[in-house]
Structures are given as C-alpha cells and as structure tokens.
N, C-alpha and C positions, 0 to 999 in steps of 0.2 A: 130632500135628497130628489135627484134630480133624474126623470125619466131615461137617461141611459142607461144608470144603475139598474134601476128596477127591471130594465130589459136586459141586461147583461145578467141577474139571478132567474131571470126567468128563464133564460136560457139551458141556465146550472142544475136550475130544478130538472127541469125537462129531461134531462142527461140521467138523470136516478131515479125516472119513476116507473118505481118495480110493479105497478097496479099492471100494464102492458104485458104482458106474462103471451108470448105466443101461446094457442091452443096445444093441447094434444092431439098428433094422428088419428084420424081415424083408426085407423090400422094395428093401434099398438106403437110400442118402443124396442129399437133393435134389442135395446139389454134385455128387454122381457123374453125374445121370441133365444133368444142367446142364453137365458139360463134357463130355460124349458127344455129345451136342446139337451142341456148337459145333464137335467136333472133324467129324460129320458135314455138317453145312455148309461147314468148311473145305476138305475135302474134296470137297463137290458144286462148290463155286466152282473145286480144280482140275479137273474133269471138265469144266468150263464153256470153258474158259481153254483146255484140251489137247481137245477137239473142233472139229473147222472141218465143213467144207461139204461132203465128202465121207470124212471119218474120224471117229473118233471116239476117246476115252480109252484108255487104256491096261486091260488086263483085271486090272494090281493095283486099280488104282483102283477097280473096280465090285465086287473083291473084298473092299476095305477096305471097302466103304459096306453091304458085305451085313454085314460083321462088327456094324461100327457101328447099325446098326441091329437087327437081331435082341439085341444089348445093349439100346439101348433100351428095346425093345420085353418085353426081361426085367426091367427097373426101373420100370417103368407106375405103380407103387404109389406110388411115391417125387415122384411127379410133382402140380403143381394136381390137375391135373384129369384123370383115365387115360383115362373113356369119350371125351373129345373127343380127348386127344391121340394115342387108340387108331385112332378115326378118323382121324386126320390122315397118323398114323404108318403108315397100311394106306394110303392112296390117294396116297402120296408116295412110298412103297413099287414099286407099281403102275405111275405115272408113271415111274421109273425105269427098273426093268427089263421094264415091260412093252410099256411106252409110248414109250418110251428119248426120253418130256421131261426134261431137269434142268433145264433152268431152271420148267414145275409145279412138277416137285421140290421146286424150293428154293423158292417160294412158298408149300407147303402146310407144310415145315418150320416155316416163316417164325408160321406160326400156331397152332405146338403152343404152348402153355404150359407155361412152366420154370419 
C-alpha cells in the first residue's frame, strides 16, 4: 500500500479517538447543580406541607436540607452566576434555619440562577 493511503487512514482514526475525553471541571457539572437545586426545592415544599400552626416538619427534613445546601455551596462554580447564587443561598439558609421562614427560603431559591 502507498503511504498516502496510510496517512489518510491515520487521519480518519484520529477523528474517532475516544480516549482523549476532556476531564471534568473541578467545580462539578451544571447538571449536578441543577439536580441538587431541584431536590432542595422539593424538600422545602415538603417542609411547607408538613409545617403547621404550632408544629414543625420532622428534623430529618431539615437535616436533608442542610446536606443539600452544603452540596450546592460546594458546586457554586458550576452555576451561571456564582456570586449572585452564593448570596441567595446564604440568605435562603439563614431564612430557613435562623428565621424559620420556609416560605422566604423558597423565594430566595427561586432567584438562584441555575
């Protein structure tokens, strides 16, 4: 075979070399940030439904919300606007755990840019 053909086939195989997949971002992926954000919103909806006049939601809900807040803060670099989202998450965390206002925490989470 001629060297021209071998060069042609070498070029073709380089196009389909799947070993050179780019590494993942050190901040995580935007999809993970979005998934955790949705999951946190669901947990806050459950807290809203389970809270009443003189009752709070079970402590396990608040524990799960803390874990999700931590996970979101770890992956802030993968979001569209990390600075804005950091402010909103800090405010939402404060509203939920210090002020015990789950409705305001939900409003803050709606302002997070996913």
